[in-house]
C-alpha positions as a printed NumPy array, in Angstrom:
array([[-57.329, -42.436,  61.408],
       [-55.296, -40.275,  58.338],
       [-57.861, -37.071,  58.494],
       [-57.295, -36.877,  62.854],
       [-53.734, -37.15 ,  62.201],
       [-53.152, -34.57 ,  59.925],
       [-55.904, -31.75 ,  61.859],
       [-54.149, -32.762,  65.154],
       [-50.79 , -31.764,  64.049],
       [-51.639, -28.769,  62.427],
       [-53.129, -27.429,  65.542],
       [-49.739, -28.867,  67.546],
       [-47.646, -27.271,  65.063],
       [-49.687, -23.624,  65.918],
       [-48.789, -24.313,  69.268],
       [-45.283, -23.506,  68.609],
       [-45.778, -20.226,  66.629],
       [-46.82 , -16.55 ,  67.814],
       [-50.254, -16.661,  68.143],
       [-51.529, -14.071,  65.004],
       [-54.901, -13.712,  63.221],
       [-53.692, -16.674,  60.984],
       [-52.27 , -18.947,  63.31 ],
       [-55.686, -18.484,  65.342],
       [-57.515, -19.174,  61.891],
       [-55.742, -22.107,  61.305],
       [-56.585, -23.72 ,  64.945],
       [-60.055, -22.532,  64.399],
       [-60.277, -24.093,  60.781],
       [-58.805, -27.067,  62.219],
       [-60.969, -27.829,  64.96 ],
       [-64.361, -26.745,  63.112],
       [-63.27 , -29.093,  60.199],
       [-62.742, -31.691,  62.985],
       [-66.666, -31.015,  64.728],
       [-68.23 , -31.013,  60.781],
       [-66.729, -34.15 ,  59.946],
       [-66.872, -36.24 ,  63.22 ],
       [-69.651, -35.089,  65.228],
       [-72.872, -34.884,  63.14 ],
       [-74.789, -34.368,  66.452],
       [-73.855, -30.72 ,  66.496],
       [-73.494, -27.686,  64.292],
       [-70.893, -25.329,  65.001],
       [-71.608, -21.884,  65.414],
       [-68.378, -20.362,  65.949],
       [-64.583, -21.147,  67.524],
       [-63.047, -18.347,  69.184],
       [-59.177, -19.047,  69.729],
       [-57.178, -16.467,  71.768],
       [-53.586, -16.014,  72.825],
       [-53.143, -16.301,  76.776],
       [-49.495, -15.561,  76.869],
       [-48.948, -14.754,  80.739],
       [-50.358, -18.16 ,  81.102],
       [-48.321, -19.548,  77.677],
       [-51.732, -21.195,  76.751],
       [-53.973, -20.948,  73.813],
       [-57.555, -20.636,  75.363],
       [-60.329, -22.016,  72.764],
       [-64.047, -21.726,  73.064],
       [-66.47 , -23.502,  71.114],
       [-69.947, -22.264,  70.698],
       [-72.464, -25.205,  69.08 ],
       [-75.984, -25.759,  68.951],
       [-77.205, -29.805,  69.456],
       [-79.559, -30.456,  66.163],
       [-82.04 , -32.862,  68.388],
       [-82.953, -29.923,  71.052],
       [-81.712, -26.995,  69.467],
       [-79.961, -26.331,  72.631],
       [-77.035, -24.34 ,  72.236],
       [-74.168, -24.544,  74.535],
       [-70.458, -23.498,  74.677],
       [-67.161, -25.526,  75.49 ],
       [-63.861, -23.946,  77.034],
       [-60.079, -25.704,  77.193],
       [-57.02 , -24.28 ,  77.635],
       [-54.003, -26.067,  75.011],
       [-50.447, -24.974,  76.805],
       [-47.913, -23.838,  74.57 ],
       [-45.001, -25.821,  73.115],
       [-42.469, -23.017,  73.368]])
């Protein structure tokens, strides 16, 4: 549980920040780390983090491959900012 809390905290803390390339990279690394270490059935191909300041949120798209089938897919979600 300790690693999971640390990762969640890094992403949540980043949501207070202005989204810069460094902030986006921090979020991207935390998400990639979590998937690679806690979801062994997929390979992360890409994680895209985009600022959507008009809606006061961060848009995240995860591109991944399912290991068992080789099928690629994307998952999109938005996280509301904390400011």
